[in-house]
SERO-4910 file (N, C-alpha, C, O; in steps of 0.05 Angstrom, whole numbers):
BEGIN
 pado doro    nc1    nc2    nc3   cac1   cac2   cac3    cc1    cc2    cc3    oc1    oc2    oc3
  Met    A  -2915   2291   3058  -2937   2317   3064  -2940   2339   3038  -2959   2355   3040
  Arg    A  -2924   2342   3018  -2937   2356   2995  -2958   2344   2984  -2977   2359   2982
  Met    A  -2961   2315   2975  -2979   2308   2979  -3007   2312   2988  -3027   2308   2974
  Asn    A  -3008   2321   3013  -3026   2335   3033  -3040   2356   3024  -3064   2361   3023
  Leu    A  -3016   2372   3016  -3021   2400   3007  -3035   2393   2981  -3060   2397   2981
  Leu    A  -3026   2386   2963  -3033   2379   2934  -3064   2378   2933  -3078   2394   2921
  Ile    A  -3073   2357   2946  -3105   2344   2941  -3120   2366   2954  -3138   2374   2939
  Pro    A  -3119   2381   2977  -3138   2401   2979  -3137   2433   2958  -3154   2450   2954
  Ser    A  -3116   2429   2950  -3113   2452   2922  -3127   2448   2903  -3145   2463   2895
  Val    A  -3118   2416   2888  -3136   2407   2866  -3166   2407   2867  -3179   2412   2847
  Met    A  -3178   2402   2897  -3202   2400   2901  -3217   2436   2899  -3239   2442   2889
  Leu    A  -3197   2451   2911  -3206   2476   2914  -3205   2483   2876  -3224   2496   2868
  Leu    A  -3191   2477   2862  -3185   2480   2837  -3214   2475   2829  -3229   2494   2824
  Ala    A  -3221   2451   2827  -3242   2437   2808  -3269   2445   2825  -3290   2442   2812
  Thr    A  -3272   2454   2849  -3290   2469   2855  -3298   2496   2847  -3321   2505   2848
  Phe    A  -3275   2509   2837  -3275   2535   2830  -3282   2530   2801  -3303   2541   2794
  Cys    A  -3270   2517   2783  -3280   2524   2756  -3306   2502   2750  -3313   2498   2727
  Met    A  -3318   2489   2773  -3350   2479   2769  -3365   2501   2775  -3387   2505   2765
  Thr    A  -3353   2517   2793  -3376   2532   2804  -3373   2559   2784  -3393   2574   2783
  Asp    A  -3346   2567   2768  -3340   2595   2748  -3366   2583   2721  -3386   2595   2712
  Thr    A  -3356   2558   2716  -3380   2551   2691  -3410   2548   2697  -3426   2551   2678
  Leu    A  -3420   2541   2724  -3447   2548   2722  -3449   2574   2725  -3467   2584   2711
  Ala    A  -3434   2591   2740  -3441   2615   2753  -3452   2633   2716  -3467   2652   2719
  Phe    A  -3446   2627   2692  -3450   2640   2668  -3472   2622   2658  -3467   2623   2634
  Ser    A  -3492   2606   2661  -3517   2606   2655  -3532   2612   2668  -3553   2599   2665
  Gln    A  -3532   2635   2691  -3557   2649   2698  -3536   2673   2696  -3512   2674   2692
  Pro    A  -3560   2693   2699  -3555   2737   2701  -3537   2731   2721  -3539   2713   2738
  Glu    A  -3514   2749   2716  -3503   2754   2743  -3520   2774   2765  -3528   2797   2763
  Ser    A  -3523   2757   2785  -3538   2782   2800  -3526   2808   2816  -3540   2817   2835
  Gly    A  -3498   2821   2807  -3484   2847   2807  -3487   2859   2772  -3480   2883   2768
  Ser    A  -3493   2849   2758  -3500   2865   2726  -3515   2878   2727  -3531   2871   2745
  Pro    A  -3523   2900   2714  -3543   2914   2711  -3565   2893   2685  -3557   2879   2667
  Gln    A  -3589   2898   2692  -3608   2887   2677  -3620   2905   2661  -3643   2901   2655
  Val    A  -3606   2930   2650  -3622   2949   2639  -3596   2949   2611  -3571   2952   2613
  Val    A  -3606   2945   2597  -3590   2955   2559  -3585   2981   2565  -3603   2997   2573
  Pro    A  -3554   2990   2560  -3543   3013   2564  -3553   3024   2530  -3550   3012   2509
  Ala    A  -3568   3057   2535  -3589   3068   2515  -3553   3082   2502  -3551   3106   2504
  Thr    A  -3531   3070   2491  -3523   3084   2474  -3532   3081   2447  -3544   3062   2436
  Pro    A  -3523   3103   2438  -3524   3115   2410  -3502   3100   2388  -3481   3105   2399
  Gly    A  -3496   3084   2362  -3496   3069   2358  -3497   3073   2329  -3510   3093   2323
  Glu    A  -3485   3057   2305  -3494   3048   2276  -3491   3027   2281  -3479   3014   2298
  Thr    A  -3511   3020   2252  -3504   2984   2235  -3479   2991   2220  -3472   3014   2214
  Ile    A  -3468   2973   2216  -3438   2969   2209  -3444   2980   2182  -3424   2991   2171
  Asn    A  -3471   2981   2166  -3471   3000   2138  -3476   3023   2149  -3481   3037   2130
  Gly    A  -3478   3037   2171  -3478   3070   2175  -3505   3077   2193  -3503   3094   2210
  Lys    A  -3527   3065   2191  -3553   3073   2201  -3556   3073   2221  -3557   3052   2234
  Pro    A  -3557   3102   2236  -3562   3106   2260  -3578   3087   2282  -3601   3085   2272
  Val    A  -3576   3073   2307  -3579   3061   2323  -3585   3058   2352  -3564   3062   2363
  Val    A  -3601   3053   2370  -3594   3047   2394  -3606   3017   2401  -3629   3009   2398
  Leu    A  -3583   3005   2410  -3589   2974   2408  -3613   2973   2435  -3628   2954   2435
  Ala    A  -3617   2993   2459  -3635   2988   2475  -3670   2988   2464  -3691   2981   2474
  Gln    A  -3661   3001   2436  -3695   2993   2430  -3695   2988   2409  -3717   2988   2397
  Ala    A  -3671   2982   2394  -3679   2947   2372  -3675   2923   2387  -3675   2902   2375
  Leu    A  -3672   2924   2421  -3673   2895   2431  -3706   2902   2441  -3717   2880   2445
  Ala    A  -3717   2917   2444  -3742   2911   2465  -3769   2908   2448  -3776   2915   2426
  Gly    A  -3780   2896   2465  -3805   2887   2463  -3808   2857   2443  -3830   2852   2433
  His    A  -3788   2840   2440  -3788   2817   2428  -3760   2801   2440  -3738   2813   2442
  Pro    A  -3763   2775   2448  -3733   2760   2455  -3715   2765   2431  -3722   2764   2408
  Ala    A  -3690   2772   2441  -3664   2767   2421  -3638   2761   2439  -3636   2759   2463
  Ile    A  -3622   2758   2421  -3596   2742   2430  -3574   2766   2419  -3569   2768   2395
  Leu    A  -3562   2783   2436  -3537   2802   2434  -3514   2794   2437  -3509   2790   2461
  Ile    A  -3492   2790   2416  -3468   2777   2420  -3443   2803   2420  -3439   2817   2399
  Met    A  -3430   2807   2442  -3410   2841   2437  -3383   2829   2443  -3377   2815   2463
  Gly    A  -3368   2837   2423  -3336   2840   2430  -3331   2865   2437  -3345   2884   2431
  Phe    A  -3303   2868   2456  -3294   2887   2458  -3266   2881   2445  -3254   2902   2446
  Thr    A  -3256   2869   2438  -3227   2874   2425  -3223   2853   2401  -3232   2830   2401
  Lys    A  -3209   2864   2382  -3204   2845   2363  -3202   2814   2358  -3207   2801   2338
  Glu    A  -3191   2806   2385  -3197   2777   2391  -3215   2768   2404  -3216   2743   2404
  Ala    A  -3232   2780   2418  -3264   2768   2422  -3276   2773   2398  -3295   2757   2397
  Gly    A  -3276   2791   2374  -3285   2794   2351  -3286   2772   2334  -3307   2768   2323
  Asn    A  -3268   2758   2330  -3266   2737   2314  -3278   2714   2329  -3287   2697   2313
  Leu    A  -3282   2709   2359  -3300   2696   2369  -3337   2701   2361  -3358   2689   2357
  Cys    A  -3323   2729   2363  -3358   2731   2365  -3373   2727   2337  -3397   2731   2335
  Thr    A  -3355   2720   2315  -3361   2721   2292  -3375   2685   2293  -3398   2679   2285
  Asp    A  -3355   2664   2303  -3364   2645   2300  -3386   2637   2318  -3396   2614   2315
  Trp    A  -3393   2652   2334  -3420   2652   2357  -3441   2660   2334  -3462   2648   2336
  Ala    A  -3438   2674   2318  -3461   2691   2296  -3466   2668   2277  -3490   2665   2273
  Arg    A  -3453   2652   2266  -3446   2625   2242  -3461   2610   2268  -3480   2599   2257
  Asn    A  -3462   2607   2284  -3473   2572   2294  -3506   2581   2295  -3525   2567   2288
  Leu    A  -3507   2606   2304  -3534   2626   2328  -3555   2619   2296  -3576   2606   2294
  His    A  -3541   2632   2277  -3554   2636   2250  -3560   2613   2235  -3577   2615   2216
  Ser    A  -3549   2592   2239  -3549   2560   2226  -3567   2543   2244  -3578   2523   2236
  Asp    A  -3571   2557   2275  -3584   2539   2293  -3615   2535   2285  -3625   2556   2279
  Pro    A  -3627   2518   2283  -3656   2515   2272  -3678   2522   2305  -3700   2532   2305
  Val    A  -3664   2514   2323  -3675   2521   2355  -3679   2548   2349  -3702   2556   2352
  Leu    A  -3665   2559   2344  -3667   2599   2347  -3682   2607   2326  -3690   2630   2323
  Thr    A  -3685   2590   2312  -3706   2602   2285  -3721   2628   2299  -3725   2628   2323
  Gly    A  -3730   2655   2281  -3745   2668   2297  -3735   2687   2316  -3748   2707   2322
  Ile    A  -3708   2681   2330  -3697   2702   2354  -3676   2717   2341  -3655   2708   2331
  Pro    A  -3685   2744   2341  -3667   2764   2324  -3637   2757   2339  -3631   2749   2361
  Ile    A  -3623   2763   2320  -3589   2759   2329  -3575   2785   2329  -3570   2792   2305
  Tyr    A  -3567   2802   2346  -3556   2818   2347  -3524   2817   2345  -3517   2796   2356
  Glu    A  -3503   2830   2337  -3473   2836   2341  -3470   2858   2343  -3486   2874   2333
  Ala    A  -3443   2865   2359  -3440   2895   2364  -3416   2882   2375  -3412   2860   2386
  Ala    A  -3401   2906   2367  -3368   2914   2365  -3366   2938   2385  -3382   2955   2378
  Met    A  -3350   2946   2409  -3342   2967   2420  -3317   2971   2411  -3297   2957   2415
  Leu    A  -3318   2993   2398  -3285   3019   2386  -3278   3030   2406  -3253   3033   2410
  Ala    A  -3304   3040   2429  -3280   3065   2439  -3250   3068   2440  -3236   3089   2441
  Ala    A  -3243   3036   2441  -3217   3039   2448  -3201   3043   2422  -3176   3047   2423
  Ala    A  -3208   3043   2410  -3195   3039   2377  -3193   3070   2375  -3210   3087   2381
  Pro    A  -3164   3074   2364  -3162   3107   2348  -3184   3112   2328  -3192   3096   2311
  Gly    A  -3192   3138   2334  -3212   3146   2315  -3202   3150   2282  -3217   3153   2263
  Phe    A  -3183   3150   2282  -3169   3148   2254  -3172   3121   2237  -3176   3119   2213
  Val    A  -3167   3097   2261  -3173   3073   2246  -3200   3054   2253  -3203   3031   2246
  Arg    A  -3213   3065   2263  -3246   3053   2258  -3265   3058   2233  -3287   3047   2232
  Gly    A  -3256   3073   2215  -3255   3068   2195  -3260   3036   2173  -3278   3025   2159
  Met    A  -3226   3031   2184  -3209   3009   2175  -3221   2988   2180  -3226   2970   2163
  Ile    A  -3227   2987   2210  -3237   2962   2225  -3271   2960   2215  -3280   2938   2209
  Lys    A  -3285   2984   2213  -3315   2979   2207  -3312   2966   2175  -3325   2946   2168
  Ser    A  -3291   2981   2156  -3302   2964   2134  -3289   2935   2129  -3296   2926   2107
  Ser    A  -3273   2921   2142  -3253   2903   2152  -3281   2880   2159  -3285   2858   2148
  Ile    A  -3298   2894   2178  -3314   2882   2190  -3345   2874   2165  -3352   2852   2157
  Arg    A  -3355   2895   2160  -3368   2903   2128  -3363   2874   2108  -3379   2861   2094
  Lys    A  -3343   2873   2113  -3330   2855   2081  -3340   2825   2091  -3344   2806   2076
  Gly    A  -3341   2824   2108  -3342   2791   2122  -3378   2786   2128  -3387   2768   2141
  Leu    A  -3390   2804   2118  -3419   2807   2129  -3439   2811   2106  -3437   2830   2091
  Ser    A  -3462   2790   2103  -3483   2794   2083  -3492   2827   2085  -3482   2844   2099
  Pro    A  -3515   2831   2065  -3530   2850   2071  -3544   2851   2093  -3543   2873   2104
  Ser    A  -3557   2834   2105  -3584   2825   2126  -3567   2824   2150  -3576   2832   2171
  Glu    A  -3541   2815   2149  -3524   2814   2180  -3513   2840   2179  -3507   2847   2202
  Gln    A  -3507   2856   2162  -3498   2879   2166  -3528   2903   2182  -3522   2923   2196
  Glu    A  -3547   2898   2176  -3571   2908   2194  -3566   2907   2218  -3568   2926   2233
  Ser    A  -3557   2881   2225  -3556   2878   2262  -3533   2876   2262  -3527   2855   2272
  Phe    A  -3515   2888   2255  -3485   2886   2260  -3478   2918   2282  -3469   2935   2266
  Val    A  -3480   2927   2303  -3478   2954   2308  -3446   2961   2319  -3435   2947   2337
  Val    A  -3438   2974   2312  -3412   2990   2319  -3416   3007   2345  -3435   3023   2344
  Leu    A  -3403   3007   2364  -3413   3032   2382  -3383   3045   2397  -3373   3029   2414
  Ser    A  -3373   3062   2394  -3358   3071   2408  -3354   3098   2426  -3339   3117   2423
  Lys    A  -3379   3092   2450  -3375   3101   2469  -3392   3086   2496  -3403   3065   2493
  Asp    A  -3391   3097   2514  -3397   3083   2543  -3392   3058   2538  -3411   3043   2534
  Glu    A  -3358   3045   2538  -3346   3031   2542  -3357   3006   2570  -3366   2983   2571
  Gln    A  -3350   3028   2588  -3355   3021   2622  -3387   3015   2629  -3394   3015   2653
  Ala    A  -3397   3012   2618  -3426   3012   2619  -3440   2986   2610  -3455   2969   2620
  Trp    A  -3425   2990   2584  -3424   2958   2573  -3412   2934   2580  -3421   2910   2577
  Lys    A  -3384   2945   2591  -3370   2918   2605  -3381   2910   2631  -3379   2888   2641
  Ser    A  -3399   2938   2644  -3418   2929   2668  -3435   2913   2661  -3435   2892   2673
  Tyr    A  -3454   2916   2643  -3468   2908   2636  -3470   2878   2632  -3486   2862   2640
  Phe    A  -3447   2877   2615  -3448   2840   2604  -3427   2822   2636  -3422   2798   2639
  Gly    A  -3419   2848   2656  -3397   2839   2678  -3369   2825   2662  -3355   2805   2664
  Val    A  -3369   2844   2650  -3333   2833   2631  -3317   2829   2658  -3319   2842   2678
  Thr    A  -3301   2805   2652  -3278   2796   2666  -3253   2796   2643  -3231   2806   2648
  Asp    A  -3259   2786   2624  -3240   2784   2602  -3256   2795   2570  -3274   2788   2555
  Asp    A  -3239   2813   2572  -3242   2823   2547  -3234   2822   2523  -3231   2840   2507
  Lys    A  -3231   2795   2522  -3219   2783   2497  -3230   2758   2485  -3221   2745   2466
  Val    A  -3255   2751   2505  -3274   2730   2493  -3299   2747   2491  -3302   2770   2501
  Pro    A  -3319   2730   2475  -3346   2745   2464  -3366   2744   2488  -3362   2725   2504
  Tyr    A  -3388   2761   2495  -3406   2766   2521  -3425   2757   2502  -3421   2759   2478
  Val    A  -3451   2745   2513  -3475   2741   2494  -3501   2734   2518  -3505   2714   2532
  Val    A  -3512   2754   2517  -3540   2749   2528  -3564   2740   2505  -3565   2746   2481
  Leu    A  -3585   2723   2521  -3608   2717   2514  -3633   2738   2529  -3640   2738   2553
  Leu    A  -3641   2754   2509  -3658   2775   2531  -3692   2767   2523  -3698   2760   2500
  Asp    A  -3710   2768   2542  -3743   2763   2538  -3749   2788   2529  -3730   2804   2526
  Ala    A  -3771   2794   2523  -3787   2805   2510  -3789   2843   2527  -3792   2865   2516
  Gln    A  -3785   2835   2555  -3782   2857   2568  -3751   2869   2573  -3745   2889   2585
  Gly    A  -3736   2848   2561  -3704   2859   2568  -3699   2847   2581  -3675   2850   2586
  Lys    A  -3710   2826   2597  -3685   2821   2626  -3676   2798   2611  -3690   2783   2596
  Ile    A  -3650   2796   2618  -3628   2774   2614  -3639   2748   2630  -3642   2746   2654
  Arg    A  -3643   2728   2612  -3650   2695   2611  -3626   2676   2619  -3625   2660   2637
  Trp    A  -3609   2684   2600  -3584   2673   2603  -3554   2692   2588  -3555   2707   2568
  Gln    A  -3537   2687   2600  -3521   2695   2599  -3489   2687   2595  -3483   2678   2618
  Gly    A  -3462   2686   2574  -3448   2670   2578  -3421   2687   2564  -3426   2703   2546
  His    A  -3398   2685   2571  -3386   2692   2566  -3359   2667   2546  -3355   2646   2558
  Gly    A  -3346   2668   2525  -3333   2653   2520  -3330   2632   2493  -3330   2647   2474
  Ala    A  -3328   2615   2487  -3327   2602   2456  -3357   2589   2455  -3369   2579   2474
  Ala    A  -3365   2589   2431  -3389   2580   2423  -3396   2546   2428  -3416   2535   2437
  Lys    A  -3368   2536   2416  -3384   2509   2423  -3385   2500   2455  -3397   2481   2464
  Asp    A  -3372   2516   2468  -3370   2509   2504  -3392   2517   2515  -3398   2506   2536
  Leu    A  -3415   2545   2501  -3431   2549   2516  -3462   2553   2495  -3481   2568   2502
  Glu    A  -3461   2539   2475  -3486   2550   2454  -3508   2529   2463  -3531   2535   2466
  Pro    A  -3497   2499   2468  -3514   2489   2486  -3533   2500   2499  -3556   2500   2492
  Gln    A  -3522   2512   2525  -3533   2521   2554  -3554   2545   2536  -3576   2550   2544
  Leu    A  -3545   2556   2513  -3565   2574   2502  -3582   2567   2493  -3600   2583   2488
  Arg    A  -3584   2547   2489  -3604   2537   2471  -3616   2520   2485  -3637   2510   2475
  Thr    A  -3610   2513   2504  -3633   2496   2532  -3655   2531   2542  -3679   2529   2547
  Ala    A  -3644   2551   2542  -3649   2576   2562  -3666   2580   2541  -3688   2576   2552
  Ala    A  -3672   2586   2512  -3680   2593   2496  -3710   2579   2488  -3730   2591   2480
  His    A  -3704   2552   2492  -3733   2539   2489  -3748   2528   2516  -3771   2518   2514
***
């Protein structure tokens, strides 16, 4: 009898895992399609609004909401910058610091800046407002992993995913070309 209960449970789990994996290769139907117009700044202090920076051309946006996600965002950025298939597509990285206390944000920014080349600093954006709008945009279910979107020139999400680059980058590459 115990075996009979186990088999449907395993099948249900396998179905859920397969569905969950596939759901992230296409835009979430409940996610807003408009990039929030939150003012932020590049990691080197220049004011920027990501919605404006991303407009008018295909682009990739990598977003982290926690330190744990930030470490994985670095892997995404390295992989994407070195991928010849993605050459010519601007890659932006963003960190949401709204939850970090104000007195700590400067130290966080300094730490991030040290790990980036001058050209990477221009496309790394720090946000400290509208966290819920951004979480809604990405459909965040786990803030400890990075969220990535591929946008077309009109700002429409062509692909989105969250998690480790090694697991999802092939899907992104396929969607980009």
